[in-house]
C-alpha positions in Angstrom: 0.0 0.0 0.0 1.4 3.4 -0.9 2.4 5.8 1.9 1.6 9.4 2.3 5.2 10.0 3.6 8.4 8.0 3.7 11.1 9.4 6.1 14.7 8.3 5.4 16.5 8.6 8.7 15.2 8.0 12.3 17.1 10.7 14.2 15.7 13.8 15.9 14.4 15.1 12.5 13.3 11.8 11.1 11.4 10.3 14.0 9.8 13.6 15.1 8.7 14.3 11.5 7.3 10.8 11.2 5.3 11.0 14.4 4.0 14.5 13.6 2.8 13.3 10.2 1.1 10.2 11.8 -0.6 12.5 14.3 -2.1 14.4 11.4 -3.6 11.2 10.0 -1.0 10.3 7.4 0.3 6.8 6.6 4.0 6.9 7.3 7.1 4.7 7.0 10.4 5.5 8.6 13.6 3.9 7.3 16.6 3.9 9.6 19.8 1.9 9.3 20.8 2.2 13.0 18.4 2.0 15.9 15.6 4.5 16.2 16.8 7.9 17.5 19.7 8.2 15.1 23.2 9.5 16.1 21.9 11.8 18.8 20.1 9.2 20.8 22.5 6.3 20.2 25.9 7.8 19.7 25.7 11.5 20.6 23.6 13.7 22.8 22.2 11.1 25.2 25.0 8.7 25.8 27.5 11.5 26.2 25.3 13.2 28.8 25.2 9.9 30.7 29.0 9.7 30.6 29.2 13.3 31.8 26.9 12.6 34.7 29.1 9.7 35.7 32.1 12.1 35.5 30.3 14.8 37.6 29.5 12.2 40.3 33.1 10.9 40.4 34.5 14.5 40.5 32.3 15.4 43.4 33.4 12.3 45.4 37.1 12.7 44.7 37.5 16.4 44.7 34.7 17.9 46.7 33.7 15.4 49.3 35.6 17.1 52.2 33.9 20.4 51.4 30.5 18.6 51.9 31.7 17.1 55.1 32.0 13.6 53.7 35.0 11.5 54.9 36.0 8.7 52.5 38.3 6.2 54.0 40.5 4.3 51.6 41.0 4.6 47.9 38.2 5.7 45.6 38.1 3.8 42.3 35.8 3.4 39.3 34.6 0.5 37.2 35.2 1.7 33.6 33.1 -1.0 32.1 30.1 0.1 34.2 30.8 3.8 33.4 30.5 3.0 29.7 27.8 0.4 30.2 25.4 2.8 31.9 25.5 5.2 29.0 24.7 2.3 26.6 21.8 1.2 28.8 20.4 4.8 28.8 20.6 5.0 25.0 19.1 1.5 24.6 16.2 2.4 26.8 15.4 5.6 24.9 15.8 3.9 21.5 13.2 1.4 22.6 11.0 4.3 23.7 11.1 5.8 20.1 10.3 2.4 18.7 7.3 2.2 21.0 6.2 5.6 19.8 6.4 4.4 16.2 4.2 1.4 17.1 1.8 3.6 19.1 1.4 6.0 16.1 1.0 3.3 13.5 4.3 4.1 11.8 6.0 1.3 9.8 9.6 1.2 11.1 11.9 -0.4 8.6 15.6 -1.1 9.4 17.8 -0.6 6.4 19.5 1.9 4.1 17.1 4.0 2.0 17.8 5.5 -1.4 15.8 7.5 -3.9 14.9 5.2 -6.7 12.5 7.3 -8.7 9.9 10.0 -8.1 7.7 8.8 -5.3 9.8 5.7 -4.7 12.4 4.7 -2.0 14.5 1.6 -2.3 15.5 0.0 1.0 18.5 -2.3 1.4 17.2 -4.2 4.4 19.5 -4.7 7.4 20.4 -8.3 8.3 18.0 -8.5 11.2 15.1 -7.2 9.1 15.3 -10.0 6.6 13.7 -13.4 7.0 14.9 -16.5 5.2 14.1 -16.6 1.6 13.0 -12.9 1.3 14.6 -10.3 -0.9 17.4 -8.1 0.3 15.6 -5.0 -0.9 12.1 -3.7 -1.1 10.5 -0.7 -2.9 8.3 1.7 -1.0 6.0 4.2 -2.6 4.8 7.6 -1.3 3.5 10.9 -2.4 6.2 12.7 -0.2 9.7 11.9 0.9 11.6 13.5 3.8 15.4 13.1 3.9 16.7 13.2 7.4 19.9 11.3 7.1 22.1 13.6 9.2 25.8 13.8 9.4 28.8 11.8 10.6 32.2 12.9 12.1 34.7 14.4 9.6 38.2 13.0 9.4 41.4 15.0 8.9 43.0 14.2 5.6 46.3 13.2 7.3 44.7 11.5 10.3 41.9 9.1 9.3 39.9 7.3 12.0 41.2 3.9 12.7 39.0 3.1 15.7 42.0 2.1 17.8 44.2 5.2 18.4 42.5 7.8 16.2 38.9 8.2 17.3 35.7 9.8 16.3 33.2 10.7 19.0 31.5 7.3 18.5 34.6 5.3 19.4 35.6 7.7 22.2 32.4 6.9 24.1 33.1 3.1 24.1 36.8 2.9 24.7 37.8 -0.3 26.4 39.9 1.6 29.0 40.2 5.0 30.5 43.1 6.6 28.7 46.1 7.7 30.6 46.4 10.5 28.1 44.4 11.8 25.2 44.7 14.6 22.6 41.5 16.2 21.5 41.6 18.2 18.2 38.8 20.7 18.2 37.4 22.6 21.1 33.9 23.0 20.1 31.0 21.5 22.1 32.1 17.9 21.4 35.7 18.5 22.2 35.2 20.3 25.5 32.6 17.8 26.7 35.0 14.9 26.1 37.8 16.9 27.7 35.7 17.3 30.9 34.7 13.6 30.9 38.2 12.2 30.5 39.8 14.7 32.8 37.4 13.9 35.6 38.5 10.3 35.5 42.2 11.2 35.6 43.2 11.3 32.0 45.9 13.8 31.0 43.9 15.9 28.4 45.3 18.2 25.8 42.9 20.3 23.7 44.1 21.6 20.4 42.0 24.4 18.8 42.8 26.2 15.5 40.7 29.3 16.6 42.0 31.6 19.3 39.7 30.4 22.0 37.6 27.4 23.3 34.0 27.1 22.1 34.6 29.8 19.5 30.9 30.2 18.6 30.3 31.4 22.1 30.6 34.9 23.6 34.3 35.8 24.0 34.0 36.3 27.7 32.4 32.9 28.2 35.3 31.3 26.2 38.0 33.0 28.1 36.5 32.1 31.5 36.0 28.5 30.5 39.6 28.2 29.4 40.8 29.5 32.8 38.5 26.9 34.5 39.9 24.1 32.3 43.4 25.1 33.1 42.7 25.0 36.8 41.3 21.5 36.3 44.6 20.4 34.7 43.4 20.4 31.1 46.1 21.7 28.7 44.6 24.2 26.1 46.5 24.9 23.0 44.3 27.5 21.3 45.4 29.2 18.1 47.3 26.0 17.2 46.9 24.0 14.0 47.7 20.3 13.7 50.1 20.0 10.7 51.2 16.4 10.8 50.6 13.2 12.7 52.2 9.8 13.3 50.1 6.9 14.5 52.0 4.2 16.4 51.0 0.9 18.0 51.1 2.5 21.4 49.8 6.0 20.7 49.7 9.1 18.6 52.3 11.9 18.0 51.2 15.2 16.6 53.0 18.3 15.4 51.0 21.5 16.2 52.0 24.9 14.9 50.9 28.2 16.5 49.0 30.5 14.1 51.6 33.2 14.5 54.1 32.9 11.7 57.0 33.1 14.1 55.6 30.7 16.6 57.5 27.5 17.4 56.0 24.1 16.5 55.4 21.7 19.3 55.4 17.9 19.2 52.8 16.3 21.6 52.1 12.7 22.3 49.2 10.7 23.9 47.7 7.2 24.0 44.7 8.3 22.0 43.6 11.2 19.7 40.0 12.2 19.4 39.2 14.3 16.2 36.3 16.6 16.9 36.7 19.2 14.1 33.3 19.0 12.4 30.9 16.8 10.5 30.1 15.9 7.0 26.7 15.1 5.4 25.4 11.5 4.9 23.6 11.8 1.6 21.2 9.1 0.4 22.0 7.4 -3.0 19.9 8.7 -5.8 19.1 6.7 -9.0 20.5 8.5 -12.0 17.2 8.8 -13.8 15.6 10.5 -10.8 17.8 13.5 -11.0 20.3 15.3 -8.8 19.9 17.0 -5.4 21.2 20.5 -5.4 23.9 20.9 -2.8 25.6 23.7 -1.0 29.4 24.3 -1.5 30.0 22.2 1.6 27.8 19.3 0.4 24.6 19.9 2.4 21.2 19.7 0.8 19.8 23.0 -0.4 16.1 23.7 0.4 13.6 26.4 -0.4 11.3 28.2 2.1 9.2 25.1 2.5 12.2 22.8 3.0 11.7 21.3 -0.4 14.8 20.1 -2.2 15.5 20.5 -5.9 13.6 17.2 -6.5 9.8 17.1 -6.8 8.0 16.2 -3.5 11.3 15.5 -1.7 12.0 17.5 1.4 14.9 17.7 3.9 15.4 18.7 7.5 18.0 18.4 10.3 21.7 18.2 10.1 21.7 17.2 6.4 20.7 20.8 5.4 23.6 22.3 7.3 24.4 24.2 10.5 23.5 24.4 13.3 23.9 20.7 13.9 21.7 20.5 16.9 19.1 17.9 17.7 16.5 20.4 19.0 16.9 22.4 15.8 16.5 19.3 13.7 13.2 18.4 15.4 11.9 22.0 15.0 12.7 21.8 11.2 11.0 18.5 10.8 7.8 19.8 12.3 7.9 22.8 10.0 8.2 20.5 7.0 5.3 18.3 8.1 2.9 21.1 9.1 3.8 22.9 5.9 2.8 19.9 4.0 -0.3 18.8 5.8 -1.9 21.8 7.5 -3.8 24.1 5.1 -2.4 27.6 5.1 0.6 26.8 7.3 3.7 28.7 6.4 6.9 26.8 7.6 9.3 28.8 9.7 13.1 28.8 9.4 15.3 28.5 12.4 15.5 31.7 14.4 16.9 32.0 17.9 17.9 28.7 19.2 19.8 27.6 22.4 23.3 26.2 22.2 24.2 24.0 25.2 27.6 22.5 26.1 27.6 20.1 29.0 31.2 20.4 30.1 32.2 21.4 33.6 31.2 24.2 34.1 28.3 24.2 31.7 27.9 26.7 28.9 24.6 27.8 27.4 23.6 30.7 25.1 20.9 32.1 22.9 20.6 35.2 20.7 23.2 37.8 20.0 26.7 38.0 21.7 28.5 41.3 22.3 30.6 40.8 19.2 27.4 40.2 17.2 26.1 43.5 18.4 29.3 45.3 17.4 29.4 43.6 14.0 25.8 44.5 13.3 26.2 48.0 14.7 23.4 47.4 17.3 23.4 49.5 20.4 23.3 47.3 23.5 23.6 47.2 27.3 25.1 44.3 29.3 24.0 43.0 32.6 26.1 40.4 34.5 25.7 38.5 37.7 28.4 36.2 39.1 27.4 32.8 40.6 29.8 33.6 43.4 27.0 35.9 44.6 24.2 33.4 44.2 23.0 31.7 47.4 21.9 28.6 45.5 25.2 28.3 43.6 27.2 28.7 46.9 25.1 26.2 48.7 25.7 23.7 45.8 29.4 24.5 45.7 29.1 25.8 42.1 30.7 29.2 42.5 32.3 29.4 39.0 30.9 31.4 36.2 28.2 34.1 35.6 25.1 35.0 33.8 25.3 37.7 31.1 22.3 39.3 29.4 22.4 41.7 26.5 19.6 44.2 26.0 18.8 46.7 23.2 19.9 50.2 24.0 17.4 51.9 21.6 14.6 52.6 24.0 12.9 49.3 23.5 15.0 47.6 26.3 14.3 44.2 24.7 16.5 41.2 25.4 18.9 40.4 22.6 20.9 37.6 23.9 21.8 35.5 27.0 25.1 33.8 27.8 25.6 31.6 30.9 28.6 29.8 32.3 28.1 27.7 35.4 26.0 25.1 37.2 22.6 24.4 35.6 23.4 26.7 32.7 21.8 24.3 30.2 18.5 24.3 32.2 18.5 28.1 32.8 18.7 29.0 29.1 15.1 28.0 28.5 13.8 31.0 30.3 16.0 33.3 28.2 14.7 31.5 25.1 11.1 32.1 26.0 11.9 35.8 26.8 13.5 36.2 23.4 10.6 34.5 21.6 8.1 36.8 23.3 10.1 40.0 22.8 10.5 40.5 26.6 12.2 43.6 28.0 14.5 43.8 31.1 11.4 45.0 33.0 9.5 41.9 32.0 12.3 39.7 33.5 12.7 42.1 36.5 8.9 41.9 37.2 8.8 38.2 37.1 9.2 36.8 40.6 12.0 34.2 40.7 11.9 31.7 43.5 14.6 32.0 46.1 17.1 30.4 46.3 17.5 29.2 42.7 20.1 29.5 39.9 17.5 31.3 37.8 17.7 34.3 40.2 20.9 35.1 38.3 18.8 36.0 35.3 16.7 38.4 37.4 19.8 40.0 38.9 21.6 40.3 35.5 18.6 42.0 33.9 18.6 44.5 36.8 22.3 45.0 36.5 22.1 46.1 32.9 20.0 49.1 34.0 21.6 49.8 37.4 18.9 48.0 39.5 20.7 44.8 40.7 20.1 44.3 44.4 22.7 41.7 45.3 25.6 43.1 43.3 
C-alpha cells in the first residue's frame, strides 16, 4: 500500500517528522539503518550526557567530598566497564521508547538503508535483522512525499583518518575499552570540550588543540575566556590558536606536530595514548538513481532547500543536520515539524530556524541564545550588558558551584528588549530555556525584572543580571 510519507532517517528530525505526520492522520514509514533515535540518541547527545553525569558524580566524590563534610576512608576507584555500560543502557532504553512511539502512532519502522529510486519511490536495502529466510534483500516503498533526514557523521582530517584504535571519532571515544592515561582532542567546540571534561574527571591527561584563538569559538568571547581559565585549573592543557600540521600513529599512541597560528611561533610535538578528532561533521547523503535527477547541494555538500524545506527534487524534502548548521538535535526536530505542518496543514507557512539555544555540557556548563556582544558590534546594534556572578548566588554557593556568571544583552534603543543570553556555570543548560522564552516573546528587562523568581535558585541570576544592565541589581 502506498504511503503518504516516507522518512529516510530515524534521528531527531526523522522520527519527530514521522510522528507528527502520523498525528495528522498520514500513513508513514520511517527507514533507519541504526536504531531509532539516530546518532543523537544512540551515539551523541544522550550517551555523552550519561557519561558526563558519571564524571560529575566521580568528580564530586574525589575532589569535593571534604567540602561537603563527607569523609571517605580508603582509595576511591571506578569500574570503567560500568561507566561505559550505563551510558549504553540509557541509549538503549530511549531507542526502545522511540520504537514504541512508532508502534503507538501506526508508523512502519523499517531497518535498512534508504535510497531514492524514482519519483515517489524509496528503495530499501534491508538490514540483516530485518530480513527473513528466503526474502529479498531489498524492497521498494512508494509515497507521495519523501523526507530526507539522514544527518551527518564525524569528519576526518586528511592526514589523520579514523582507525577506531588510536585515532577516534566521538563514537569510538564513548566506548573505549579503557580509561586513557592521556588523550589529545583536536577541536574545542562542544564535542571536544565535553569529552575533555569527561576524561579529565577520571584522571586522563587531556590536551585540547584548537585552531581558533579560544575554546568554544561560537560562544561569547568572555564565556570562552572564563571557560579556558577553569579548564586550566582542572589540569586540562589548552593549545588555542594552534593548527595540527602532521601526525604519526604508532601501535602505542599518537604523535602530533602542532603549529601556532603566529608565523614566528615555534611548532610543538605532543604525544598521547589516543587522539579524538572533533573538528566537524560531513553530510550523509542518500543514494539517488541517475534517472531520478540530482539533489542541489551547497558548497559544503549539504542539501539546499527552499522556504518550505523542499529540495530540488519534486516532493522531496529535507530537515535536520543534512541541510547544514546548526547541527543540533533540537533544531532538527523543529525543522522536521515545520516540514510536516507545511505539507499537511492548510495555510501553514513553515518557519526557518530563528533564535535557538546552544548548550555545552562540560564542567562548568555553557549555554547561550541570541546575540553576543561581538554580534552586536558587528551588526552595529546599540546594547547594554548586565552580568551577575554565581559567586554571589545563594543557591550556587550552597551547591558549591561558584564558577561562572550570567550575562544578558539588551537593546539600547529605548525598547530595552532582550537580545541575547550567555551563561557559564551550574545548571546553565537548564536556565537558558527562560531566556529563550523571553526572546521568543520579545521580553524587555522589565518583564524579566517583574517576574518573581523563586529563592534560592540558579535562575535568580537571570533576574539579577537584567537589573544590573540598568543599574537595578540588588545583590551586586
